[in-house]
Rosetta silent file (secondary structure, phi, psi, omega in degrees, C-alpha in Angstrom):
SEQUENCE: MDPITHGLIGIALSTFSGHTMQLNDPVFLGCTLGAMLPDLDIIAHVKGRLNYLLKHRGVSHSLIALSGMAIGLSTVLYAVFPTTSWLTIFFWTLMGTISHGVMDILNSFGAELLWPFSRKKITVDMIMLTDPVVLSSFLVSFILSLRTPDLAQVSSVSALLISVVYLGYRHLNRIQMRDHIMEIYDLDLTDQIKMLPAMYHPFAWNFILYKEGNVHFGIIRNQIPTICRVLPKFDGDNPFVSNALEGNLAEVFNQFTPHYHVIAHSSNAEEHIVEFLDLRYWAKGDFLYTGNVFLNENGEISHEIFHPLPNQAGVLLSY
SCORE:     score description
SCORE:     0.000 S_00000001
   1 L     0.000  162.476  175.140    0.014   -0.034   -0.010 S_00000001
   2 L   -76.329  154.771 -179.635    0.984    3.655   -0.368 S_00000001
   3 H   -50.821  -41.163 -179.059    2.422    5.619    2.636 S_00000001
   4 H   -55.228  -51.067 -173.985   -0.932    7.696    2.876 S_00000001
   5 H   -63.104  -46.906  178.960   -3.083    4.623    3.203 S_00000001
   6 H   -57.039  -41.794  179.272   -0.761    3.149    5.793 S_00000001
   7 H   -68.229  -40.790  177.274   -0.798    6.359    7.850 S_00000001
   8 H   -65.257  -33.348  177.515   -4.634    6.587    7.767 S_00000001
   9 H   -72.408  -36.503  173.860   -4.946    2.976    8.923 S_00000001
  10 H   -57.834  -44.977  174.855   -2.509    3.681   11.735 S_00000001
  11 H   -59.952  -39.979  178.907   -4.607    6.574   12.772 S_00000001
  12 H   -61.626  -43.580 -178.137   -7.779    4.473   12.620 S_00000001
  13 H   -67.511  -32.439 -177.109   -6.171    1.747   14.780 S_00000001
  14 H   -68.469  -22.498  178.956   -4.998    4.250   17.392 S_00000001
  15 H   -68.975  -23.454  178.460   -8.711    5.309   18.038 S_00000001
  16 H   -70.374  -19.331 -176.998   -9.404    1.812   19.375 S_00000001
  17 H   -74.374  -19.592 -173.405   -7.071    2.439   22.203 S_00000001
  18 L    89.813    0.284  176.143   -9.286    5.182   23.516 S_00000001
  19 L   -88.239  150.876 -179.684   -6.578    7.831   23.203 S_00000001
  20 L   -80.494  159.443  175.856   -7.247   10.956   21.353 S_00000001
  21 L   -81.586   80.841 -178.495   -5.598   12.092   18.057 S_00000001
  22 L  -121.001  144.087  176.294   -3.125   14.485   19.687 S_00000001
  23 L   -70.942  -11.953  178.758    0.500   15.069   18.742 S_00000001
  24 L  -104.854   16.848  178.847    1.412   14.851   22.485 S_00000001
  25 L  -108.344  115.703 -177.999   -0.215   11.441   22.811 S_00000001
  26 H   -62.929  -27.611  176.419    2.420    8.649   22.550 S_00000001
  27 H   -71.191  -44.299  178.417   -0.176    5.958   21.643 S_00000001
  28 H   -60.261  -47.119 -179.739   -1.463    8.002   18.735 S_00000001
  29 H   -67.192  -43.811  178.790    2.023    8.790   17.581 S_00000001
  30 H   -59.514  -47.193 -179.856    3.258    5.236   18.022 S_00000001
  31 H   -67.856  -39.382 -175.284    0.441    3.579   16.166 S_00000001
  32 H   -76.372  -48.484 -175.947    0.428    6.212   13.254 S_00000001
  33 H   -67.904  -37.656 -178.614    4.253    6.473   12.912 S_00000001
  34 H   -61.719  -40.196 -175.329    4.577    2.660   13.351 S_00000001
  35 H   -69.823  -20.023 -179.732    2.246    2.102   10.386 S_00000001
  36 H  -108.630  -10.966 -176.806    4.441    4.214    8.132 S_00000001
  37 H   -56.610  -39.093 -176.961    7.887    3.386    9.519 S_00000001
  38 H   -57.223  -31.941 -176.606    8.647    0.269    7.488 S_00000001
  39 H   -71.325    5.321  174.528    8.602    2.340    4.277 S_00000001
  40 H   -66.910   -8.890  174.591   11.858    4.078    5.307 S_00000001
  41 H   -67.953    2.117  177.252   13.467    1.443    3.134 S_00000001
  42 H   -66.368  -18.699  178.173   12.852    3.947    0.351 S_00000001
  43 H   -59.893  -18.865  173.529   16.371    5.197    1.132 S_00000001
  44 H   -65.131   -8.792  179.268   17.501    2.249   -0.963 S_00000001
  45 H   -65.732  -28.269 -176.615   16.370    4.386   -3.938 S_00000001
  46 H   -61.865  -28.325  176.550   19.629    6.243   -3.419 S_00000001
  47 H   -92.845   17.081  176.401   21.589    3.419   -4.932 S_00000001
  48 L   110.453  156.970  179.482   19.386    3.185   -7.879 S_00000001
  49 H   -59.015  -37.354 -175.154   15.940    1.949   -8.856 S_00000001
  50 H   -68.502  -44.037  178.818   16.970   -1.696   -9.250 S_00000001
  51 H   -59.491  -41.523  177.926   18.429   -1.723   -5.736 S_00000001
  52 H   -67.361  -38.079 -178.779   15.195   -0.246   -4.368 S_00000001
  53 H   -65.362  -35.501 -174.851   12.966   -2.802   -6.211 S_00000001
  54 H   -83.277  -27.638 -177.705   15.029   -5.643   -4.671 S_00000001
  55 H   -92.281  -24.360 -175.658   15.280   -4.256   -1.227 S_00000001
  56 L   -62.626  133.807  177.418   11.736   -2.632   -0.794 S_00000001
  57 L    59.203   34.849  173.232    9.544   -4.799    1.420 S_00000001
  58 L   -95.784 -118.337 -177.471   12.358   -7.152    2.139 S_00000001
  59 H   -58.995  -32.594 -175.550   13.989   -7.404    5.502 S_00000001
  60 H   -68.384  -18.195 -176.504   12.466   -4.068    6.712 S_00000001
  61 H  -109.413    9.877  175.718    8.938   -5.739    6.293 S_00000001
  62 L   -75.814  154.558 -177.230    9.691   -9.003    8.105 S_00000001
  63 H   -65.713  -30.750  171.690    7.798   -9.777   11.356 S_00000001
  64 H   -60.253  -57.508  177.936   11.195   -9.577   13.126 S_00000001
  65 H   -53.432  -49.995 -177.345   11.912   -6.197   11.779 S_00000001
  66 H   -66.954  -30.767  176.333    8.448   -4.834   12.435 S_00000001
  67 H   -74.855  -34.995  177.138    8.583   -5.990   16.027 S_00000001
  68 H   -69.325  -32.381  178.317   11.995   -4.424   16.379 S_00000001
  69 H   -66.109  -38.832 -178.185   10.792   -1.187   14.948 S_00000001
  70 H   -62.708  -46.477  177.829    7.880   -1.208   17.438 S_00000001
  71 H   -53.190  -55.770 -175.217   10.388   -1.731   20.302 S_00000001
  72 H   -59.576  -49.943 -173.154   12.675    1.010   19.137 S_00000001
  73 H   -68.916  -43.639  174.708    9.901    3.568   18.438 S_00000001
  74 H   -55.350  -45.658  178.603    8.075    2.689   21.767 S_00000001
  75 H   -69.371  -30.898  170.492   11.171    3.366   23.753 S_00000001
  76 H   -63.559  -49.068 -179.749   11.788    6.704   22.168 S_00000001
  77 H   -59.828  -42.430  176.190    8.196    7.732   22.823 S_00000001
  78 H   -61.520  -37.166  170.740    8.296    6.510   26.344 S_00000001
  79 H   -62.549  -32.935  174.647   11.379    8.647   26.997 S_00000001
  80 H   -75.887  -46.422 -176.426    9.486   11.647   25.813 S_00000001
  81 L  -117.920   72.261 -179.565    6.109   10.730   27.428 S_00000001
  82 L   -67.627   -8.868 -175.913    6.964    8.701   30.568 S_00000001
  83 L   -76.887  -18.482  175.909    3.460    9.136   32.046 S_00000001
  84 L  -103.191  137.577 -176.674    2.058    6.397   29.752 S_00000001
  85 L   -62.062  143.376 -177.074    3.356    2.888   30.383 S_00000001
  86 H   -63.095  -33.882 -176.925    5.914    1.498   27.920 S_00000001
  87 H   -65.345  -38.620 -179.114    3.832   -1.705   27.488 S_00000001
  88 H   -67.193  -45.866  178.615    0.811    0.330   26.354 S_00000001
  89 H   -63.054  -39.137  178.080    2.822    2.315   23.911 S_00000001
  90 H   -60.713  -42.984 -176.720    4.584   -0.773   22.602 S_00000001
  91 H   -58.467  -53.416 -173.530    1.327   -2.685   22.137 S_00000001
  92 H   -78.910  -23.714  172.189   -0.295   -0.072   19.959 S_00000001
  93 H   -69.468  -34.439  176.295    2.912    0.772   18.097 S_00000001
  94 H   -62.910  -38.904 -179.509    3.212   -2.996   17.315 S_00000001
  95 H   -63.273  -39.762 -179.889   -0.375   -2.847   15.979 S_00000001
  96 H   -63.436  -49.875 -176.066    0.724   -0.061   13.653 S_00000001
  97 H   -68.168  -40.930 -179.272    3.823   -1.765   12.278 S_00000001
  98 H   -65.167  -34.611 -178.719    2.032   -5.169   11.904 S_00000001
  99 H   -64.792  -33.166  179.017   -0.790   -3.504   10.044 S_00000001
 100 H   -60.610  -48.992 -177.170    1.777   -2.291    7.458 S_00000001
 101 H   -63.233  -46.315  177.513    3.013   -5.795    6.795 S_00000001
 102 H   -57.612  -41.804 -178.354   -0.520   -7.192    6.547 S_00000001
 103 H   -72.967  -29.999  177.305   -1.684   -4.537    4.078 S_00000001
 104 H   -66.718  -26.041 -179.211    1.437   -5.006    1.963 S_00000001
 105 L   -81.236   -8.762 -175.304    0.788   -8.626    1.274 S_00000001
 106 L   -75.531  -23.981 -179.922   -2.605   -7.746   -0.198 S_00000001
 107 L   -99.852 -178.813 -172.024   -1.090   -6.476   -3.520 S_00000001
 108 L   -78.341  -18.460 -179.532    1.176   -8.339   -6.045 S_00000001
 109 L   -71.704  -42.420  174.768    4.467   -6.891   -4.810 S_00000001
 110 L    80.499 -174.201 -178.047    4.151   -8.681   -1.465 S_00000001
 111 E  -157.697  145.119  177.356    6.484   -8.539    1.502 S_00000001
 112 L   -86.610   72.033 -176.640    9.096  -10.789    3.028 S_00000001
 113 L   -64.145  -30.870 -175.022    7.245  -11.355    6.297 S_00000001
 114 L   -95.494    9.871  174.412    8.993  -14.584    7.167 S_00000001
 115 L   -55.190  137.176   10.700   12.643  -13.356    6.678 S_00000001
 116 L  -101.273   10.238  177.722   15.119  -14.746    7.579 S_00000001
 117 L   -70.392  -30.332  175.787   13.466  -18.190    7.351 S_00000001
 118 L  -147.136  138.050  177.194   12.274  -17.430    3.795 S_00000001
 119 L   -88.688   -1.705 -174.442   13.239  -14.783    1.246 S_00000001
 120 L   -70.203  135.132  175.445    9.954  -15.319   -0.625 S_00000001
 121 L   -80.790  121.420  177.472    7.573  -12.284   -0.823 S_00000001
 122 E   -83.956  132.217  174.250    4.213  -13.371    0.444 S_00000001
 123 L  -147.081  153.481  178.457    1.267  -12.000   -1.424 S_00000001
 124 L  -113.639    4.079  173.295   -2.339  -12.802   -1.835 S_00000001
 125 L    54.110   52.586 -169.551   -2.809  -10.855   -5.135 S_00000001
 126 L  -108.936  -47.843 -169.666   -5.993   -9.092   -4.061 S_00000001
 127 L  -129.008  168.317  175.847   -5.726   -5.264   -4.660 S_00000001
 128 L   -73.588  175.275  179.475   -3.689   -2.686   -6.503 S_00000001
 129 L   -64.457  -38.132  172.499   -0.737   -0.868   -4.754 S_00000001
 130 L  -121.815  113.451 -179.312   -3.127    2.002   -4.062 S_00000001
 131 L  -100.442  124.784 -178.946   -6.811    0.774   -3.777 S_00000001
 132 H   -69.045  -25.920  179.829   -9.400    3.595   -3.955 S_00000001
 133 H   -72.383  -47.985 -178.768  -11.969    1.793   -1.859 S_00000001
 134 H   -60.846  -50.793  176.542   -9.606    1.053    1.027 S_00000001
 135 H   -50.178  -57.082 -178.658   -8.077    4.556    0.761 S_00000001
 136 H   -58.939  -40.238 -178.962  -11.377    6.322    0.558 S_00000001
 137 H   -62.217  -48.624 -176.796  -12.929    4.439    3.509 S_00000001
 138 H   -80.241  -23.332  176.441  -10.124    5.252    5.931 S_00000001
 139 H   -72.353  -35.098  172.578   -9.785    8.912    4.580 S_00000001
 140 H   -66.573  -36.536  173.698  -13.441    9.466    5.333 S_00000001
 141 H   -60.045  -40.230 -178.976  -12.943    7.973    8.747 S_00000001
 142 H   -62.811  -49.210 -175.415  -10.104   10.390    9.432 S_00000001
 143 H   -58.915  -50.501  179.805  -12.136   13.403    8.365 S_00000001
 144 H   -59.434  -32.938 -179.787  -15.097   12.358   10.490 S_00000001
 145 H   -75.722  -30.244  170.932  -12.789   11.859   13.440 S_00000001
 146 H   -62.407  -50.322 -173.360  -11.394   15.315   13.024 S_00000001
 147 H   -75.218  -41.227  178.632  -14.738   16.959   12.810 S_00000001
 148 L  -122.232   80.593 -178.321  -16.444   14.757   15.433 S_00000001
 149 H   -51.800  -28.725 -177.106  -13.985   13.233   17.919 S_00000001
 150 H   -73.207  -16.931  174.760  -16.732   11.382   19.714 S_00000001
 151 H  -100.765   18.750 -170.845  -17.322    9.327   16.564 S_00000001
 152 H   -65.793  -48.725 -179.845  -13.652    8.508   16.042 S_00000001
 153 H   -65.305  -36.522 -179.264  -14.094    4.826   17.203 S_00000001
 154 H   -65.242  -45.886 -178.371  -17.377    4.286   15.256 S_00000001
 155 H   -68.668  -34.376  178.906  -15.903    5.725   12.013 S_00000001
 156 H   -63.791  -47.392  176.049  -12.728    3.725   12.439 S_00000001
 157 H   -58.650  -44.162  177.440  -14.663    0.464   12.925 S_00000001
 158 H   -58.808  -43.777 -177.380  -16.839    1.377   10.007 S_00000001
 159 H   -64.556  -44.761 -179.378  -13.775    1.930    7.692 S_00000001
 160 H   -64.956  -42.662  177.437  -12.371   -1.474    8.806 S_00000001
 161 H   -63.009  -41.537  176.790  -15.618   -3.281    8.196 S_00000001
 162 H   -62.538  -42.215  177.295  -16.040   -1.725    4.827 S_00000001
 163 H   -61.666  -43.838  178.816  -12.464   -2.754    3.880 S_00000001
 164 H   -63.109  -45.607  178.061  -12.994   -6.249    5.122 S_00000001
 165 H   -63.089  -40.381  179.281  -16.310   -6.559    3.251 S_00000001
 166 H   -67.260  -39.779 -179.851  -14.678   -5.190    0.083 S_00000001
 167 H   -70.598  -33.044  172.466  -11.818   -7.637    0.253 S_00000001
 168 H   -63.469  -40.436  178.960  -14.321  -10.495    0.740 S_00000001
 169 H   -66.681  -45.401 -179.602  -16.085   -9.209   -2.412 S_00000001
 170 H   -60.288  -44.727  178.158  -12.771   -9.089   -4.306 S_00000001
 171 H   -60.096  -50.464  175.675  -11.984  -12.686   -3.308 S_00000001
 172 H   -61.794  -35.569 -176.079  -15.321  -13.990   -4.459 S_00000001
 173 H   -73.412  -34.494  177.150  -15.262  -11.906   -7.699 S_00000001
 174 H   -66.301  -34.553  175.483  -11.784  -13.325   -8.468 S_00000001
 175 H   -63.806  -46.743 -175.214  -13.118  -16.880   -8.149 S_00000001
 176 H   -58.428  -48.211 -176.703  -16.109  -15.964  -10.268 S_00000001
 177 H   -67.608  -36.029  175.508  -13.861  -14.377  -12.979 S_00000001
 178 H   -56.302  -54.062  178.627  -11.494  -17.252  -12.887 S_00000001
 179 H   -56.861  -36.969 -179.066  -14.293  -19.781  -13.501 S_00000001
 180 H   -69.171  -43.252 -178.464  -15.753  -17.562  -16.261 S_00000001
 181 H   -66.011  -42.011  179.230  -12.418  -17.501  -18.042 S_00000001
 182 H   -58.122  -40.491 -178.170  -11.889  -21.284  -17.650 S_00000001
 183 H   -68.340  -41.425 -173.246  -15.290  -21.827  -19.312 S_00000001
 184 H   -76.187  -33.879 -175.979  -14.597  -19.468  -22.194 S_00000001
 185 H   -94.852    4.710  173.520  -11.030  -20.864  -22.926 S_00000001
 186 L    64.165   47.341 -176.118  -12.068  -24.449  -22.231 S_00000001
 187 L  -102.208  146.794 -179.852   -9.643  -25.053  -19.389 S_00000001
 188 L   -99.927  -26.029 -171.371   -9.890  -28.039  -17.071 S_00000001
 189 L  -119.190  135.771  174.834   -7.562  -27.242  -14.214 S_00000001
 190 H   -69.064  -18.012  172.219   -7.399  -24.152  -11.964 S_00000001
 191 H   -66.828  -15.076 -177.345   -3.613  -24.458  -12.167 S_00000001
 192 H   -83.280   -3.412 -179.100   -3.771  -23.322  -15.736 S_00000001
 193 E  -139.684  139.679  176.213   -4.830  -19.896  -14.702 S_00000001
 194 E  -130.171  126.459 -179.817   -3.552  -17.251  -12.300 S_00000001
 195 E   -94.288  130.273 -179.404   -5.587  -14.197  -11.365 S_00000001
 196 E  -132.900  151.875  174.549   -3.789  -10.837  -10.430 S_00000001
 197 E   -63.447  128.080  178.041   -5.105   -7.340   -9.619 S_00000001
 198 L   -70.936  138.280 -179.489   -5.011   -5.136  -12.743 S_00000001
 199 L   -70.891  129.924  179.646   -2.648   -2.177  -12.618 S_00000001
 200 L    65.258    8.712 -179.751   -4.700    1.196  -12.746 S_00000001
 201 L  -134.078   91.250 -173.983   -8.041   -0.705  -13.011 S_00000001
 202 L   -60.705  -26.000 -175.089   -9.304   -1.344   -9.477 S_00000001
 203 L  -110.760   20.055  175.912  -12.423   -3.289  -10.564 S_00000001
 204 L  -126.716  168.144  179.873  -10.689   -5.533  -13.178 S_00000001
 205 E  -127.095  141.713  162.025   -8.328   -8.528  -13.082 S_00000001
 206 E   -90.395  160.119  176.922   -5.337   -9.428  -15.105 S_00000001
 207 E  -145.084  144.946  174.060   -4.870  -13.105  -15.796 S_00000001
 208 E  -112.874  123.317 -169.739   -2.089  -15.455  -16.858 S_00000001
 209 E  -118.276  116.017  179.906   -3.361  -18.335  -18.888 S_00000001
 210 E  -101.663  114.991 -177.038   -1.281  -21.498  -19.603 S_00000001
 211 E  -148.283  131.421 -179.875   -2.677  -23.335  -22.542 S_00000001
 212 L    45.320   41.645  175.601   -1.060  -25.713  -25.164 S_00000001
 213 L    85.979  -24.519  174.631    2.396  -24.697  -24.080 S_00000001
 214 E   -90.847  159.784 -176.673    1.897  -20.966  -24.611 S_00000001
 215 E  -113.156  118.951 -178.247    1.370  -18.299  -22.036 S_00000001
 216 E  -102.850  130.962  174.031   -1.542  -15.879  -22.574 S_00000001
 217 E  -115.559  135.680 -176.342   -1.633  -12.597  -20.557 S_00000001
 218 E  -149.829  179.779  174.941   -4.920  -10.708  -20.561 S_00000001
 219 E  -137.324  137.975  175.198   -7.304   -8.532  -18.718 S_00000001
 220 E  -116.337  128.417 -178.613  -11.003   -9.016  -17.909 S_00000001
 221 E  -132.484  132.542  176.503  -13.324   -6.086  -17.463 S_00000001
 222 L    58.436   32.055  176.672  -17.189   -6.289  -17.281 S_00000001
 223 L    69.747   12.256  176.661  -16.784  -10.130  -17.654 S_00000001
 224 E  -107.875  112.895  177.794  -15.130   -9.655  -21.060 S_00000001
 225 E   -81.265  138.927  179.532  -11.642  -11.115  -21.283 S_00000001
 226 E  -131.955  127.916  173.702   -9.101   -9.587  -23.713 S_00000001
 227 E   -82.178  121.278 -174.777   -5.806  -11.283  -24.501 S_00000001
 228 E   -91.606  -30.483 -179.086   -3.167   -8.596  -24.424 S_00000001
 229 E  -159.341  136.945 -178.774   -0.079  -10.783  -25.347 S_00000001
 230 E  -111.401  117.032 -175.384    0.580  -14.351  -26.324 S_00000001
 231 E  -102.234  142.660 -176.034    4.117  -15.502  -25.296 S_00000001
 232 L   -67.584  161.745  179.296    5.752  -18.457  -26.915 S_00000001
 233 L   -58.634  135.976  174.419    6.356  -21.762  -25.025 S_00000001
 234 L   -60.065  123.415 -175.352    9.094  -21.836  -22.459 S_00000001
 235 L  -111.902   83.352 -179.452   11.974  -23.763  -24.044 S_00000001
 236 L   -69.187  -12.051 -178.625   14.050  -25.151  -21.202 S_00000001
 237 L   -85.751  -15.279 -179.144   16.037  -27.393  -23.611 S_00000001
 238 L   -67.982  122.520 -176.729   17.433  -24.353  -25.393 S_00000001
 239 H   -59.725  -32.805  177.979   21.166  -23.980  -24.332 S_00000001
 240 H   -64.762  -47.344  176.197   20.939  -20.275  -24.566 S_00000001
 241 H   -60.701  -48.741 -172.419   17.948  -20.220  -22.161 S_00000001
 242 H   -59.033  -41.934  179.472   19.629  -22.655  -19.840 S_00000001
 243 H   -65.616  -44.025 -174.329   22.826  -20.387  -19.745 S_00000001
 244 H   -70.724  -25.890  175.336   20.769  -17.283  -19.261 S_00000001
 245 L   -74.142   -4.328  177.394   18.992  -18.921  -16.231 S_00000001
 246 L  -106.135    4.599 -176.323   22.374  -19.121  -14.527 S_00000001
 247 L   -91.776 -175.248 -175.458   23.113  -15.401  -14.841 S_00000001
 248 H   -73.272  -33.481  179.213   22.580  -12.442  -12.546 S_00000001
 249 H   -62.975  -37.631  175.354   19.314  -11.350  -14.308 S_00000001
 250 H   -66.710  -37.398  172.700   17.752  -14.674  -13.539 S_00000001
 251 H   -61.381  -42.742  177.107   18.743  -14.201   -9.960 S_00000001
 252 H   -57.242  -50.161 -175.351   17.095  -10.735   -9.907 S_00000001
 253 H   -69.578  -34.716 -176.672   13.842  -12.152  -11.284 S_00000001
 254 H   -65.096  -34.414 -178.525   13.787  -15.139   -8.957 S_00000001
 255 H   -81.011  -27.082 -169.050   14.018  -12.723   -6.003 S_00000001
 256 H   -90.129  -30.504 -173.502   11.782  -10.042   -7.421 S_00000001
 257 L  -150.221  143.853  174.161    8.689  -11.846   -8.839 S_00000001
 258 L   -86.420   -6.807 -174.437    7.061  -15.221   -8.590 S_00000001
 259 L  -130.273   93.663  178.731    5.497  -14.863  -12.007 S_00000001
 260 E  -139.836  154.462  177.138    7.952  -14.375  -14.899 S_00000001
 261 E  -123.654  150.905 -178.140    8.488  -15.807  -18.366 S_00000001
 262 E  -119.164  127.138 -174.643   11.590  -16.413  -20.453 S_00000001
 263 E  -124.965  133.649  176.284   11.771  -16.083  -24.258 S_00000001
 264 E   -96.026  128.654  175.079   14.771  -16.945  -26.492 S_00000001
 265 E  -119.549  149.779  172.160   15.464  -14.520  -29.446 S_00000001
 266 E  -122.004  110.219  178.850   18.153  -14.821  -32.147 S_00000001
 267 L   -81.824  -38.555  172.022   19.222  -11.464  -33.604 S_00000001
 268 L  -160.492 -176.551 -175.380   21.921  -12.966  -35.734 S_00000001
 269 L   -69.000  -22.446 -175.990   24.294  -16.006  -35.691 S_00000001
 270 L   -94.196  -18.055 -177.346   26.806  -14.217  -33.460 S_00000001
 271 E  -132.512  130.486 -179.385   24.453  -12.828  -30.834 S_00000001
 272 E  -125.922  141.147  179.131   21.492  -14.368  -29.005 S_00000001
 273 E  -118.816  132.589  172.771   19.071  -12.590  -26.631 S_00000001
 274 E  -118.036  124.331 -172.446   17.005  -14.197  -23.928 S_00000001
 275 E   -99.270  134.883  172.037   14.211  -11.903  -22.623 S_00000001
 276 E  -107.421  136.611 -176.734   12.793  -12.042  -19.049 S_00000001
 277 E  -122.024  119.734  170.701    9.269  -10.707  -18.485 S_00000001
 278 E   -82.066  115.568 -167.866    7.662   -9.891  -15.068 S_00000001
 279 L   -93.272   13.294 -176.043    4.038  -10.959  -15.795 S_00000001
 280 L   -82.776  -37.911 -164.940    2.532   -9.146  -12.578 S_00000001
 281 L  -122.015  131.490  176.338    2.239   -5.673  -14.011 S_00000001
 282 E  -127.805  127.060 -174.597    0.925   -4.508  -17.449 S_00000001
 283 E  -146.818  131.680  174.396    0.851   -0.800  -18.254 S_00000001
 284 L    54.035   41.786  168.275    0.531    1.115  -21.588 S_00000001
 285 L    78.988   16.407  179.545    0.624   -1.985  -23.761 S_00000001
 286 E  -156.017  160.129  174.256    3.782   -3.562  -22.255 S_00000001
 287 E   -73.968  144.259 -172.942    5.004   -5.353  -19.185 S_00000001
 288 L   -73.141  -32.468 -173.323    6.447   -2.988  -16.631 S_00000001
 289 L  -120.545  114.541  174.996    9.512   -4.867  -15.645 S_00000001
 290 E  -139.901  175.754 -178.255   11.664   -6.699  -18.175 S_00000001
 291 E  -161.576  160.828 -178.563   15.257   -7.637  -18.881 S_00000001
 292 E  -134.479  140.345  170.040   17.593   -9.085  -21.564 S_00000001
 293 E  -110.296  124.695 -174.407   20.471  -11.413  -21.442 S_00000001
 294 E  -105.066  127.284 -178.366   22.946  -11.134  -24.399 S_00000001
 295 E  -126.614  147.141 -179.526   24.939  -14.251  -25.164 S_00000001
 296 E   -83.057 -176.313 -174.375   27.565  -14.889  -27.814 S_00000001
 297 L   -63.336  -23.790 -179.276   27.537  -17.789  -30.367 S_00000001
 298 L   -90.731    5.004  178.072   29.068  -20.112  -27.810 S_00000001
 299 L    81.194   12.123  177.385   26.355  -19.387  -25.274 S_00000001
 300 L   -88.437  136.421 -179.543   28.466  -17.264  -23.016 S_00000001
 301 E   -73.006  123.743 -179.328   26.861  -14.225  -21.406 S_00000001
 302 E   -91.021  -46.506  178.495   28.328  -10.951  -22.710 S_00000001
 303 E  -164.625  165.076 -176.634   26.086   -8.616  -20.709 S_00000001
 304 E  -139.269  146.035 -178.317   22.668   -8.377  -19.011 S_00000001
 305 E  -138.331  129.265  175.868   20.277   -5.441  -18.729 S_00000001
 306 E  -103.778  128.111  179.534   17.315   -4.997  -16.399 S_00000001
 307 E  -105.528  101.980 -173.498   14.667   -2.512  -17.545 S_00000001
 308 L   -73.562  -25.550  173.947   12.844   -1.070  -14.435 S_00000001
 309 L  -142.639  147.808 -176.609   10.441    0.923  -16.833 S_00000001
 310 L   -63.041  151.259  177.983    9.317    0.546  -20.269 S_00000001
 311 L    52.439   33.765 -178.709   11.044    2.601  -22.984 S_00000001
 312 L  -130.707  156.724  179.893   13.689    3.840  -20.642 S_00000001
 313 L   -56.529  136.704 -178.456   17.440    3.069  -20.383 S_00000001
 314 L   -88.761  178.973 -177.923   18.001   -0.208  -18.557 S_00000001
 315 E  -108.142  123.214  176.050   20.468   -0.940  -15.716 S_00000001
 316 E   -76.903  116.026  177.480   23.556   -2.838  -16.797 S_00000001
 317 E   -79.142  139.409  175.102   24.271   -5.728  -14.401 S_00000001
 318 L   -67.094  142.404  175.864   27.741   -6.494  -13.336 S_00000001
 319 L  -148.105    0.000    0.000   29.001   -9.800  -14.410 S_00000001
């Protein structure tokens, strides 16, 4: 989720404590700041977008780190406001940091909640990075709480319930759309299709369809599916593909996304290109994150490039 939504959720959670929304209230500050604190990993952007993409929602979003942040922030707030017990401040600060991790697994980027036991980003692929329904419900709650403090708890509970009901609707709608697509394309197994939240389309779904060896990527809106791209069959026997899968770009994609496809291209007899595509995000007629591995005629990697944005200069990986 975006930092604004995280902050609004933190504010809403703080009202459950019975404390007021005051800048001199350590519970309010702990819960609100705790809900936004994990996104300080944005400092990884200083070393470039690729480093940010790989580090974002990594260690800083693990349950261990979230708990550590809550301990540290609670201790600082207790030092400033010693009249409130440290345990009370810690509990509500922890609620804020944990809410950040929980909300971040709702979209396709996910978070490494189980680090260091697993580096896999956990995701339930439910909503976009910024969902208008969740954002609007907590924004309205915040405004009502400012105008009428006596209704703060009621408005916060209402925002939470609206969000939960909405997520339940999204889950049921995803199943319905999956079954609808399976019927249209005559699929027998649910393993043949993966549903993902569509980028910039909050009430639509993207889908990855595996049929007859090919990978079909599409979007379904108003129950009408549209195939955006048909990708050729993955050729694991191709020696250039095998060699590319041993390179740095493959390591990046393995860490970065659970859904990617690899395509072999031959530009000429002396140079071969293996393309990597992150299938999670589709924007303006292309996949958002791609990369290319360039190999010579002997199958040796000459250089690798990661493209963090379409139609922009890529990042040359060291090799």
